[in-house]
N, C-alpha and C positions, 0 to 999 in steps of 0.2 A: 504493500500500500504506500501511496505517496504521502508527502508531508501534509498536504491539504486535508487528506483523509484523517490523519492523526490529529490535526487541529480540531476537526469536527468531533472526533471521539473524545478528546480532552474537554472540549466545550460542553458537550452534552453530559458527560460523566460528572463534570463539575457542577452543572445545574442540578442534576439528580442528587448529588451528595451535599450540596451547599447547606441546606437547612439542618441536616443531621450533624454535619461536621461543626457547624456553628454551636450547636448544643453540646456536642461532645468536647469540643475545644475549650469552651468556657467552663464547663463543669470539671474537665480534667485539670485546668489551671488551678481551680480551687482545691481539688483533691490532692494536688501535689503537696499541700500542707495539711493533709488529713490528720496526723497526730496532734498538731498544734490546734486545729479547729476543734477536734474532739475534746481536748483539754479545756478549751474556752467555752464551748457550748454546753458540755456536760462534765464539769470538773469532777475528777475521781475523788473518792473518799480517801483521806490520808490518815495515818496513825503515827504517833511519836515512837521512834525506835530507841532513843537515847537511853543507854544503860539497861535495856531490857532485852535479854537474849531471846530469840524466837524459839518456839517449840518446834519439834520435828514435824515436817509436813505430813507424815503418815499419822502422827498423833492428832494433828489438827483435822485431818480427814475423818478420823474416828469420832472426834467430837461433833463434827458436822453430821456424820451418819446417825449418831445418837439422837440428833434433833429432828430427823426426818423419817427414821425407820418407824413402822414397816412400810409406810405408803410411798416412800421415796428411796432412791439409791444415789450413791456418789461413786460413779464408775471411773473417775479420773482424779488425778492429783497433780498440781503444779509443784515441781521440785525446786523451782528457783523463783525468787521475787526480788524486786528492787527495793532499796530502803524506803520506808514510808508506805509501802503498799500493804493492804490487808490481805489475809488469806481468803481466797475466793473458792467457793464450791458451787458447781453447777449440779442441780438436782434433776434426776430422771425419774419417771414413774416406776414404782415398785412392781412386784409381781402381781398378777391378777388375783383378786380376792384378799389383798393385803390391806385394804383400806381405801379411803377416798382419794382417788388418783386423777379424777377428771372433773374439774380442773385441779391441778396441784394448788395447795394453799400458797406456796411460793416456789420459785424455781431458781433463785439466786440467793446465796447466803454468804455474808462477809463476816469473818471472825478476826478478832485481835490476835495477831500472830504470837504475841508474848503470853497471853492468858487464855486464849480460846474463847473469850467472851463474845457474844453476838453483837455485831455492830450494825448489821442491816439484814432484814429479810424483805424480799420483794419479788414480784412477778415481772419479768422483763416484758414490756409492752410488745405485742405482736402487730404487724402491719405498719403502714406509713401514714395513716390518717387517724385523727387530726394531726396536723404538723405542729410539733413542739420543738423546743431547743434540743431535746434529747434525740429526736429522730430526724431532725433536719439533715444531718450529715448522711444518715442512712437513705433518705429520700434522694439526695444528690448522687449517691453511689448507684441507686437503682435507676435513676435517669441516665447516668453515664454509661451503664453496662447493658440496660435493657429498656430504656425509655420509661421506666416505671410502669410498664404494661404488664398486667397479670398474665400468667401462663408463659408459653414459649414464643408468642408472636414477637414481642420486643427483642428477645434474644436472637431469633432468626433474622429479624429485620436489620438489626445492627451488625450481625454477622455478615450479611450480604453487603451492607455498606462498607464494612472493613475490607471485604474481599475486592470490591470495586475500587476502593481507595488504594489498596496495594497495587493493583494493576495500573491505576492512574498515576501513581508515583513514578513508574517507569516511563509512561507516556509523557508526562509533564517534563521529566528530566530530558528526554530525547528532544523535545521541542525547543529546549534552550540551546541545543548544540548549534554551532554555526552551520549555515548552509554549505554544502560541498562546493568547491571551486569549479567554475566552468571554463577555466582557461583564461589567459590574458588576451582579451579582445581589444578592439580599437578604443573602447571607452573604459577599460579596466585600469584601476589605479596601480602603478608599480609598487607602491608601499603596501597596499592591501594584499597584492598578489604575493608579496614576500613574507607576510606575517605567518607565524606558526598557527596551528589549530588552537592551541591553548590561549594564545594571544587574542585570537578572534573570538574565543569563548568568554574571555574575561569581562567584557562589557555586560554580559548577562548577569553577572554577580553584583552589579552596581546600580545605583539609582542616579540618573542623570540630573545634575543640579541645573536649575534655571529652565527646565523644560516645562511644557504645558501640564495641566493637571491630569489630563488623560495619559500622557506619556509617563509622568511620575507614578501614577497608579499602576500602569502596566509594568514599569520597572520594579515597583514594590512587590507586585504579585509574582513576578519571575524570580527576583533575587530572594524574596521571602520564602520561596519554595526550595531554592538551591542551598542556602546556608544551612538550614537544619534538615536537609534531605534525608540523611541516614537515620536520624532519630524519627522523622516522620514515617519512614518505612518500617522501623521497629514498632512504632505505635500502631500502625495499620495492620501489620502481620500478627502482632500479639493480640489485636482485637479479633482476628480470625481464630487464633488459638483459644481465646476465651469463649467465643460464641458459636463457632463451627468446628469444635475440636475433633469430634469423631467423623464428621462429614467431609472436612477439607484438610484441616491442619495435620492431623495424624497421618493420613495417607501420603500427603506430600512430603512431610518430614521423614517418614519411614523410607521413602524412595531415595531422598537426597542425602540423609544423614544417618538414619537408624531409628529404632523404635523410641517412642516418647513415653512408653509405659514403664513405670518403675516396678521393682520386684514385689511391692506390696499390693499392686493393683490386682483385684480379683482373687485374693487368697481364699482358698476353699476352707470350710470348717474342718477342724481336725478332731471333733468330738461329735458323736451321734446325739448326745444330750448334754446340757450343761451340768457341771459337777455340782453336787449339793453343798449347801452351806456358804459362808462368806469366804471369798478367796483369800489366800495368804499373801497379803500385801508386802510385808517385810521380806519374805522369801522371794517374791517376784522381783522386788527391787534389787536384791542382791544378785539374782540370776541375770537381770538386765544389765547390771553393771559389769558382771563377769563376761557376758557374751560381747558387750560393746568393747571392752578392753581387748578381748581376743581379736575382734574384727579390726580394731584400730591398729594393733600390732601387725596383723597379717596384710592389711591393705595400705598401711602407711599414712593414715590420717590421724589428726590430733584432736582429742576431746577437750573442749574448753570449759564447758559447764553442763550440768544436767538441765533437762527441760521439763518433761512430764512423763507420767506413767498412766496407762489406761487399761482397764480390764474389759475385754470383749467376751463375756461368758457364753453368749449364744454360739460363738464359733470356737470356743475353747482356746482363745489366744490372748496374749498380752502384747501391748505396744509400748516400747520404751524409747524416748527421744532425748537427744543431747544436741547442744550446739558444738559443731566441730569446724575445723578449718576448711571443710568442703562446703559449708553453708555460705549463702550469698546475702540473703535479706538481713538487714540490720536487726539485731536483738531477738531473732527468732531461732528456735531449735528445730531444725529440719532434717537432721540425720536420725533416721528411725529404723529400729529393728523390731521384728515380731518373733515371739517364741511361744511354744505350746504350753498351755497351762498345766497339763497333766505330767508331761515329761521334762519340761524345761528345755526342749530341743529347739535350736534356732530354726525359724521358718523362713525368714527373708530379711535382707538388709537393703535399705534404700538410701543412697547418697544423692544429695541434690546436684552435685557436679562430680566429674571425674570417673563416673561409673559407666554411664551409657551416653554417647554423644547427643542423642536425641533428647534425653532427659536434661542434660546440661544446657542445651540450647533453650529448652522450654523454661528452665529455671531462670536463666538470664533474661529472657524476653519478659517473663512475668515481673521480675524485680525491676527492670528498666521501665516498664509501663507503670508500675505502682509507685515508683520513686523510693524504693526501699534499699537502694544502694547509693553510694556517693555522697552521703551526708546532705547538709543544708545547701551546699553549692549546687548539687544536682537537682534538688527540689526547685531551686530558683530557675535553673535551666528548663526543667519540665514545665514550670509555670509560664515561662516565656514562650515555649514551643506551643503550649495550649492556646495562648493568645495568637500565635502565628497561624495556627490552624483556622481559628475564627477569622483572622485577617485575610488569609488566602481565599476562604469561602466568600466573604463579603466583597472583596475586590474583584474576584472572578465574576460574580453576578453583576457588579457595577459595570465592568468592562463590556459584558455581553449586552446589558441594557443600553449602555451608551452607544454601542455600535448599532443596535437596532433603531435607536431614536435618531441618531445623527445621519445614518446612512441607510434609510429604509429601502427595501428592494421594490422597485416599481412594478406595477402590474403590467400585463401585456398591452393593455389599452393606453397606458401612460408612457410607454417607452417611445422615445422619438424615432421617427422614421429616418433611416439612413439608406440612401440609395446605394445599391451594390455597385462596386467599381468594375 
């Protein structure tokens, strides 16, 4: 296809994407500072740690369980907390017949880490309406990833938008390339004829000073897409990974790089029926630590701190997580192993990076999209790129509208008659 055809493709793709990318770009800019916004909109409860050694996390879990049994369960425990954070327990419904479980009296419990005293009992609000300071950020996330549309419609729609955006990233970049030389004719400039391809491409990266408003807008649209092009492509393709993972992202990545499935995906149950009684948490924690230390020594990664321990009794499995030097996202424990409850045998180990190329790629795409790497400097960059996405959409529509308004295509009856020569 010729260049004029690609111009039309880019123009109509941009018009289809403009409204969506305006919303996604503006919400993405705000979500670059998601932790800071969360702390401002819904300040977390803090406790004084000075001179008060915390209780063991498993002891605190036992105290939480005593407050909710038999109608509730505490199937997981956080093994690490930052100074000033309370101990948090998420409550799950107990076994059928064990008491009033629908609805739960509360599903979130905060305890003083030094004494085990109850600081807060609450039911986490479900849904996005009515809008409050507490769920405003959740609404913004829902708009950014699925347009806040219930069901799968919004997910699919933004997935298709991300797919078209990925394709249009390449089309837009191609259209900034200098036109191929046609040889030094009678009217060709000797200076232009002698310039390299990169020298002829460089004006596309600049906004011409002193030009007309239309020319400056065109330059801004073109240069605004070139400077952050690589990050724009990352954001577009990671959007496909989030919303069309099984349909598009995984098949493409599997062909180009390798599987995106980590070893924990689809683990089959190892027990025909859950074991009776309360699981042995201290024993499970020791087993997890022992297995993780063995895997770290065998595979050459370093454990930095513990993360969490979860009991999956229906499948007869435990999941133990640590933060290791293979993790990418700041502050998160993403190195996870699973082991059998009955035998303590290792079932699987999942490393976020360095284990499978497809998984490593997906980990980095997710972290770059969410701004969980690079610290505050990268969050500011992500904020600026989100605004650039909104700018590219609005300037593209303005240029199209301006072209239609200033240079309308005349109808056949309005075209002047030109006598053939």
